[in-house]
N, C-alpha and C positions, 0 to 999 in steps of 0.2 A: 418593485422587483418581482418578476414572475414566480410562481410556485416552483417551477423547475430550478431557477437559480437560487431560490430561498433554500430548496433541499440540497443543492450542491454545497452551499456556504455552511449549511448545517452540518454536513458530513465534515468539512474541513475543520470546523470548530470541535467537532466530536474528537476528531484525530488529535488535534493539538491537547484536548482537555484530558486524554488518556495518560495515566501516570507513567507508563513506561516511555512515552515520548518527551517527558521532561528530562529524561536521562541522555536524549540523543538530540543532536542538531539537525532538525529537518523541517521541510515545510511541504505542505500538500496542496495541490490544486486539483480540482474535480470538474469535468465537463461531461457532456453525453457520452455515455460508454467508455470513457477514458479517465486516467488520473496520471499525474506526475508528482513524484518526490524528488525533492532536491535535498541532498545531504552532504556533509563533509567528513572525511575520514579523520578520526582523531586517534591518537596513540593508545588512548584507553581502551580502544576496540581492537586492539591486536591480541593474537595468541603469541606463544613463545617464539615463534619463528619470525615475527615481526611484521605480520600483515593481518588484514581484517579478519576476524573470526567468523566462521560460516554462519553462525547464527544471525549475524547483521545482514549477511546477503539474503537469508531466507526472510527475515523481518521485512526488510524494504520490499522484496518481490512480493510477498503475500499480501502486504499492506496496499501496494500499488494494484495488484489484481483484485484485491478486495473491494477498493473503493471504486474501481472501474465497475465492477458489479453492482455495488450498492447504488451507483448513480441510476440504476434502473428500478430500484425497489424503494418506494417513497415511504413505506409504512413500517417494515420490520428491520430489526438488527439481523444482519446476516452471520452465519458461522461457517468458518472454513471446515470443509468435511474431508478434503483430500488436497494435498499441494506436493508437487514435485519440483526440485530445484536442481539446477545444473550450474556448477561454478566452473567458469572456463579460464579465468584469469586472477591471479592473486593481486590485491590492492593494498597499498600502503601509504597512499597520499591523494591529496587533491579532492575536488568536489565529485559527487556522483549525482547521476540522473537516472531515477528508474521510472519507466513508464508502463502503465497498465492498460489493457485493452479488454473490453467484453467480448466474448467469442459467440456466446449462445445464452439466450435467457429463456427459460421456461418458468412454469408457475412454481415448481419446487426445487429447480437445480438451475444454478447460473455457472458458466464455465468462463474464465478469464486466464489471461497470461500476462506475463510482465518481463520486460528486459531491462538489465542495467548497464549503464555505460559510464567509463571513467572519464576523467578531465580531457582526455584525448579524443573522446568520442568512441573509443573501442568498447565492443560488447564485452563484459566481464562475468555476466550471469544471466541466467534466464530461468523461468518457471511457469507452471501452469497450475491451476486449482480449480476446484468445485466449491461452491457456496450454496447455502440453503437458508431459508428464512428460519429465525430461531424461535418465534412467537413473542419475542420482546419487542415492544414498540419502540420506534426510533425516537419519537417525542419524548420519551422517559430516560434517555441516555444523557449522561453529563455532558454539556456542550452543545449538543444538537439543536436544542430550541433556545439558546441564550441569545 
């Protein structure tokens, strides 16, 4: 496996090793400048009006954009420094696909966006964010080097 492929698989393991992701049914795949998160809407994710809570839209969008950006940085854990979310459709059932894309990568600032689609292929949310190296080494993060 190439160093690039090893990096992508390490990012995927790191995502799945995060404690928050043990609470949610989702999978991540990372490629050059992009990522895809597959998830399934669960009734436990609903707010009082019976559809998915906004924090879960944000989480999937932020994660997808983050890992698209992280595909470019092989040494440091990134941190989200800003993220804007637009929820355009309520979701209450079915699988979701969230795709992240790296837009710009400088030494200290990376910009990425993400779009979430419902089981019918309709866009339900989108967002964009900025990410910066944290100073923490990826190799020291749980799951990355396993």
